[in-house]
C-alpha positions in Angstrom: -10.1 46.2 66.0 -7.6 46.6 68.1 -3.5 45.6 67.3 -2.7 42.7 68.7 1.3 43.6 69.7 3.5 41.2 71.2 4.9 42.0 74.7 7.4 40.7 77.9 5.8 37.7 78.6 5.9 36.1 75.1 9.3 36.5 74.7 9.5 34.9 78.0 7.1 32.8 77.1 9.1 31.9 73.7 12.2 31.7 75.1 11.0 28.9 77.3 9.7 26.9 74.3 13.0 26.9 73.2 14.9 26.4 75.8 12.5 23.1 76.2 12.6 22.3 72.4 16.4 22.4 72.6 16.5 20.1 75.4 14.5 17.7 74.2 17.3 17.6 71.1 13.9 18.8 69.1 14.2 21.2 65.7 12.3 24.3 65.3 11.3 22.2 61.8 10.3 18.9 63.7 8.3 21.1 66.1 6.4 23.0 63.5 5.6 19.9 62.0 4.3 18.2 64.9 2.4 21.4 65.8 1.1 22.4 62.2 2.8 25.7 61.5 6.2 26.4 59.3 9.6 26.4 60.9 9.6 30.1 60.3 6.4 30.7 63.0 8.1 28.5 65.3 11.3 31.0 64.9 8.9 34.0 65.6 6.8 32.0 69.1 10.4 31.5 70.4 11.9 35.2 69.7 8.7 36.3 71.1 7.8 38.4 67.7 4.5 36.4 67.3 1.9 36.0 69.9 1.1 31.7 71.1 -2.3 31.5 70.7 -3.8 29.4 73.7 -4.7 26.6 71.6 -1.0 26.7 70.1 0.7 27.2 73.5 -1.3 23.7 74.6 -0.5 21.8 71.4 3.6 22.6 71.5 3.1 21.7 75.4 1.5 18.6 74.9 4.8 17.9 72.0 7.4 18.9 74.8 6.2 16.8 77.5 5.1 19.5 80.1 2.2 21.4 81.1 1.2 24.7 80.2 2.1 26.5 83.6 6.0 25.7 83.3 6.3 27.7 79.6 5.5 31.0 82.0 7.5 31.8 85.2 6.6 32.9 88.4 9.2 35.6 89.0 7.2 39.6 87.8 10.8 41.6 88.6 12.9 42.2 85.0 15.8 42.1 86.6 15.6 38.3 88.4 13.9 37.3 85.1 16.6 38.1 83.0 19.6 36.4 85.9 17.3 33.8 85.8 18.9 30.3 84.8 15.9 29.3 82.7 16.0 32.9 80.5 20.6 32.1 80.7 19.8 28.4 79.0 17.8 30.5 76.6 20.9 32.0 74.9 21.8 30.3 71.9 24.8 27.4 72.1 24.6 27.8 76.5 22.7 24.5 77.0 25.1 22.7 74.6 27.8 24.2 76.6 26.6 23.1 79.6 26.4 19.6 78.7 29.9 20.0 77.5 31.1 21.3 80.5 29.7 18.8 82.8 31.7 15.8 80.7 34.7 17.4 82.1 36.7 16.7 85.4 36.4 19.1 88.3 39.8 20.9 87.3 39.3 21.1 84.1 35.9 22.5 84.7 37.5 25.4 87.4 40.1 26.4 84.7 36.9 26.7 82.2 35.5 28.9 84.8 38.0 31.3 85.3 39.3 31.3 81.6 35.2 32.8 80.1 35.1 34.9 83.5 38.4 36.3 82.7 37.2 37.5 79.0 33.9 38.7 80.5 35.7 40.9 82.0 38.3 42.3 80.5 36.7 45.6 79.2 37.8 46.9 75.4 40.6 49.7 75.9 40.2 52.8 73.1 43.4 53.7 71.3 43.4 57.3 70.2 45.5 57.8 66.8 46.5 60.7 65.6 46.9 60.3 61.1 48.5 64.0 59.3 46.9 63.5 55.8 47.5 67.2 53.8 48.5 68.5 56.6 45.0 68.1 58.5 45.1 66.1 61.8 42.2 63.3 61.8 41.8 61.5 65.3 40.8 57.4 64.9 39.4 55.9 67.5 40.5 51.8 67.8 39.0 50.0 69.8 42.2 47.3 71.0 42.0 43.5 70.5 41.4 42.3 73.9 44.8 41.2 76.2 46.3 38.5 74.1 48.7 37.8 77.0 45.9 37.1 79.8 43.6 35.0 77.4 47.0 32.8 75.9 48.2 32.5 80.2 44.4 31.1 80.8 44.2 28.8 77.8 47.8 27.5 78.5 46.7 27.2 82.2 43.5 24.8 80.8 45.8 23.1 78.0 48.3 22.0 81.3 45.4 20.8 83.0 43.8 19.0 80.0 47.5 17.2 79.3 47.5 16.1 83.0 44.6 14.7 83.3 45.4 12.1 79.9 48.3 11.4 81.8 46.5 9.9 84.6 43.5 8.7 83.0 46.2 6.8 80.2 48.4 5.7 84.2 45.3 4.3 85.3 44.6 1.9 82.5 
């Protein structure tokens, strides 16, 4: 008997299940109850650790209010799939951040985007320290903390923009 292993397509389908479930505001437990499996099984489906059978896939799609076809991505390229909005939204917390982002004004959005990009673009620097202990030199490599000055300046700009928005909203009322 052949051993069935999950593959990249199973992981992609699982990520889509997760994205649609979160978008519907449904917990793993609620989805599991409606489909007739444990929430641990739903976790395994979403991670791509377990394959989703055809009938179960149909049940999940029905509960989520989508077609089975929507769970399959049309792009075959791995790089395109890794950078697709669907894949990005499947990341934990991504949808929450995006929804909160949309509740802000355009000036704050710009500041948030610049802040996140500056943090993401920073590379931790390696710093070598030499310690002498009992006459023996030991070299220790330490990762430095992300440059605080750049991050603090970005947060300060964001805070200033937010305060300015609060002032202008008070003046309007």
